[in-house]
N, C-alpha and C positions, 0 to 999 in steps of 0.2 A: 504493500500500500504506500509506503514511504517513497519508493522508487517511482511509482506512477505519479504521485503528487509533484515530485521534483521534475519529472519529464513534462508535465502539464505547465509548470511555471516557466520552464525554458521555452517551450513551444509558444506560449502566450507572449512572452517577452520578445522573441524573435519575430513573431507575426506583427506585433505592434511596431517594432523597429522598421520592418520592411514596408509597413503601411505609411508611416510618418516620413520616412526618408525621401521618397519622391516628392511629397508635398513641400518639404522644406527647400528642396533644390529648385522647384519651379517658383516658389515665392521669392527666393533670393535673385533669380534671374529676372523676374518681373519688376523687382524693386530697384534696379539700377537707376531708373529715372525718377522714382517716387520722391517728391519733396524738393526737387531741383528748381531753382529760380530760372527765369526765362533765358538769361545769358548762358548759364551752365547747361541748360537743356539743349540750347542750340549748338553748343560745343560738342555734345555727345552725338556720335553718328547713329546710335541705336535709339535715340530719343526724339520725340516730336512734341511740340508745344500745342496745347489745345486752348483756344481762347474761351473766355467765359461766354455763357449763353443762357437763354431761358428755355425751359421745357414748355410743352403745350399747356401744362397745368399752371404755368407762371412761376415755377421755382427757378431761382437763379443758381446756376452751377458756376463756381469760380474757376478761373483759368488754372491749368495744371500741366505738368509734364508727364508723358506716358511713353511706354515702349512702343516703337514702331511695329506695325503688324509684320509678320514674317510671311513672305510670299512662298506658297507651296509650288514647287516645280514638278511637272510630270505626273500630277495626280489625277488630272482630268482624263476622261476616256478619249482615245484618239478619234479624230474626225474622220468620218467615212465619206467617200465620194459617192455621189448618186450614180448608180449604174443605169445604163439605158434599159428601158422596158423591153422585155422579151417579145419577140414577134408573136402575135396572137394567132397567126395562121399556121404555125408549126405544130 
């Protein structure tokens, strides 16, 4: 019984670590631009400045710096050319 309890604790600990690890990495990657002022944001190639704006409901969103979107390459389905219609008399 003692061995099973120890195995369960190790399993739960490892499972939690592998669940949290990817989340912390993506958060750190996304936060390189968070909190930067306009000049610092413009100096970073991976950052983009978003001007303040109002939502449809009238809420004002303050200007902020964000990470530029990453363009995905080669993920779309290849374009197919339109083939000529087959001869209906054949």
